[in-house]
C-alpha positions, 0 to 999 in steps of 0.5 A: 901558701892558702893556709896563710888566709885560713884564719880570716875566711868567712863561711863559703869562702875559698882561696882561688889563687894565692901569690908570693913577691920574687924574693929576688926581687923584694930582697934586690930592692930593698938592699939597693936602695938601702945601700944607695942611701949608704953611700950618699951619707959615705960622699958627703962625709968624704967631701968634707974630709977631703976639702977641709977648707971649706969647713972649720976643722978637719973631721978625724978618720977614725969618723969612717970607722965609726960610720963603716961600722953605724952602716954594718950594724944598720945593714944587719938591723934591715936584713932582720927586718926585711927576713921578716916582713918576706916571710909575713907577705902573700897575696891571694883572691878569694871567690869573694876578695883580693886579700893582703897579708903583711906585717914585720912584727904582727900580722895585718890582712887588708882585703878588698870587695870583688864588686868595690874594685874599678880598676887593676893596673899592671906595673912592668917597671925599671926595677921588673927589667932590670932583676929579669925575673918575668916580675911586675905589679897589680894594682887594685882600685875600688870607687872609694880610693882609685888608682891614683898614686897616694890611694894605691893601697891594695898592691900585689908587688913583684908578682910573677907573671904578671900579665897571666895573673893580671887576665886570671884575676880581671876574669874572675873579677868580671865573671862575679860582676856579670852574676 
């Protein structure tokens, strides 16, 4: 995993640890929200079909087949995009900064220098509890963008053992700031 960041490392910069999101949680969350959205759409069409007196004309039954076809095509496209996104998602911290690698077709890197980090937040939410994979997220806030939800741009999502990772990163960042 550490080779994933070799293109952007500065001179004398080394990766201390690298992480990848938990695959099960990454896929589960996306598929759960995708399917929930489509179930909601399907229920709306079902209500229109079952109670035609509330609407001008009764909807033909083949509309459900069309809706099912659209769902299957959208699900296939979503799974392809999900695989492409997961394969490019990596997190790391080096002796100088934290780095997030992501992307769909291209590759994006975000980094935040250790000296700019003002706060680190660990979060284990309901989805982490549901998947039971000992996962969580770390959010890093800088002086320029605090940990408010709208400013949480630097986030290690779905990493395993979040409290252990939190302690190791915090310990390292504190030692860098003391120097």
